[in-house]
C-alpha positions in Angstrom: 4.9 -12.6 14.3 4.5 -9.1 15.8 6.6 -6.1 14.8 5.9 -3.1 17.1 7.5 0.3 17.2 10.6 -0.6 15.2 12.5 2.3 13.6 14.8 2.7 10.6 16.4 6.0 9.9 15.9 5.4 6.1 14.2 2.4 4.7 11.8 -0.3 6.2 10.9 0.3 9.8 10.4 -3.4 10.5 11.6 -5.2 7.3 13.9 -4.3 4.4 14.1 -7.1 1.8 16.4 -6.9 -1.2 17.1 -9.3 -4.1 15.7 -12.5 -2.4 12.5 -14.2 -1.5 10.2 -14.1 1.6 8.1 -17.2 1.3 5.1 -15.6 3.0 3.9 -13.2 5.8 0.9 -14.6 7.5 -1.0 -14.0 10.8 1.2 -11.1 11.7 0.9 -7.6 13.1 2.9 -4.6 12.1 2.1 -1.7 14.5 3.7 1.8 15.0 6.8 1.1 12.9 8.4 4.0 11.1 11.0 4.9 8.6 11.7 7.6 6.0 10.0 5.4 3.4 8.3 2.0 3.9 7.2 2.4 7.4 6.7 -1.3 8.0 8.1 -3.0 4.9 10.5 -1.9 2.1 10.5 -4.4 -0.7 13.4 -3.8 -3.1 13.8 -6.1 -6.1 12.5 -8.8 -3.9 9.6 -11.3 -4.0 7.1 -11.7 -1.2 5.0 -14.7 -2.2 2.0 -13.7 0.0 0.8 -11.4 2.8 -2.2 -13.0 4.5 -4.4 -12.3 7.5 -2.0 -9.5 8.6 -2.6 -6.2 10.2 -0.7 -2.9 9.5 -1.8 -0.3 12.1 -0.2 3.1 12.7 2.9 2.6 10.6 4.4 5.7 9.1 6.8 6.9 6.2 8.1 10.2 7.9 9.9 11.6 5.0 8.6 9.9 1.9 6.3 7.1 0.4 4.6 4.1 1.6 3.3 4.3 5.1 3.0 0.5 5.5 4.6 -0.9 2.5 7.0 0.4 -0.2 7.4 -1.9 -3.2 10.1 -0.9 -5.4 10.9 -3.0 -8.5 9.7 -5.9 -6.5 6.9 -8.4 -6.5 4.1 -9.1 -3.9 2.1 -12.1 -5.4 -1.0 -11.7 -3.2 -2.4 -9.6 -0.3 -5.4 -11.2 1.3 -7.6 -11.0 4.4 -5.5 -8.2 5.7 -6.3 -4.8 7.3 -4.5 -1.5 6.8 -5.5 1.1 9.4 -4.2 4.6 10.2 -0.9 4.3 8.3 0.5 7.4 6.9 3.1 9.0 4.6 4.4 12.4 4.1 4.5 11.9 0.3 2.5 9.2 -1.6 0.8 5.9 -0.7 -0.6 6.2 2.9 -0.7 2.4 3.1 1.0 1.0 -0.1 3.3 2.6 -2.6 4.0 0.5 -5.6 6.7 2.0 -7.9 8.8 0.9 -10.8 11.6 2.8 -12.7 14.0 2.2 -15.4 15.8 -0.5 -13.5 12.9 -2.9 -13.1 9.2 -3.6 -12.7 6.9 -3.3 -9.6 4.1 -5.9 -9.5 1.3 -6.7 -7.0 -0.8 -9.6 -7.8 -4.2 -9.7 -6.3 -5.4 -7.7 -3.3 -8.6 -9.5 -1.9 -10.7 -9.6 1.1 -8.9 -6.7 2.7 -9.8 -3.4 4.3 -8.1 0.1 4.2 -9.4 2.5 6.8 -8.2 5.9 7.8 -4.9 5.9 5.9 -3.4 9.2 4.8 -0.8 10.7 2.4 0.6 14.1 2.1 0.6 13.7 -1.7 -1.3 11.1 -3.9 -3.1 8.0 -2.9 -4.4 8.1 0.6 -4.4 4.2 0.8 -2.7 3.1 -2.5 -0.4 4.8 -5.0 0.4 2.7 -8.1 3.1 3.4 -10.7 3.6 -0.3 -11.6 1.1 -3.1 -12.1 -1.6 -4.4 -9.8 -3.4 -7.5 -11.3 -6.7 -6.8 -9.4 -8.0 -5.1 -6.4 -10.9 -7.2 -5.1 -12.8 -10.1 -6.8 -16.5 -11.0 -7.1 -15.8 -14.2 -5.1 -17.5 -14.5 -1.6 -15.2 -12.5 0.6 -13.0 -11.2 -2.2 -14.2 -7.6 -2.0 -11.9 -4.8 -0.8 -13.1 -1.9 1.3 -11.6 1.6 1.4 -13.0 3.9 4.1 -11.9 7.2 5.5 -8.7 7.4 3.5 -7.4 11.0 2.7 -4.6 12.8 1.0 -3.1 16.3 1.2 -4.4 19.6 0.0 -4.0 20.1 -3.8 -3.2 16.5 -4.5 -5.0 13.4 -6.0 -6.7 10.1 -5.2 -8.3 10.0 -1.8 -8.1 6.1 -1.8 -6.2 5.2 -4.9 -4.0 7.2 -7.1 -3.0 5.3 -10.3 -0.3 6.1 -12.9 0.3 2.5 -13.8 -2.0 -0.5 -14.5 -4.7 -1.9 -12.4 -6.4 -5.0 -14.0 -9.7 -4.4 -12.2 -11.4 -3.1 -9.1 -14.2 -4.7 -7.0 -14.4 -2.6 -3.9 -16.6 -0.3 -1.7 -15.3 3.3 -1.4 -16.9 5.1 1.8 -16.1 8.5 2.9 -12.6 9.1 1.2 -11.4 12.6 0.5 -8.9 14.3 -1.9 -7.5 17.8 -1.7 -7.9 18.3 -5.3 -9.1 15.6 -7.7 -10.5 12.1 -7.2 -12.1 11.8 -3.9 -11.9 7.9 -4.1 -9.9 7.2 -7.4 -7.5 9.4 -9.5 -6.5 7.6 -12.7 -3.9 8.7 -15.1 -2.9 5.3 -16.1 -5.0 2.2 -17.0 -7.8 0.4 -15.1 
């Protein structure tokens, strides 16, 4: 499927999912979608079983978090073989914002064989901001590594590629030319890795 130049005034430029299940997103393209938060996808207390071989290009959160994906108290079981390029947020998580609060938990299982390039955030986490749980980013298996390149975040803020306040089980990744305006050119960690 292709989702191009869709707009939501508030949440989920292409998809808003709540209290249900999306059995999988595969071989899809999300391009130039925009919303206040969750430029392409806003996943709220919902389960997405997998995101596979999918591109997120130039999506934007224009007044908040999650340039491509905002996961709030939801579950994304796996992200594999996917690319995140040139996504942006005015706040945190240029590509992915994973956030939980007192009402639930936010979990992303494994992120494998994927590439994050040129994503940006005005606050923390040029590519990924995590305040929930991510089981692992990358694996040692053939094709399992994740690459972060050219991600950036705003002046005075943290984590050019990854900003972590939650739990990440492990990272197997290459970090190339990421930048931070304050601390952690590649990774800023105030949680557990």
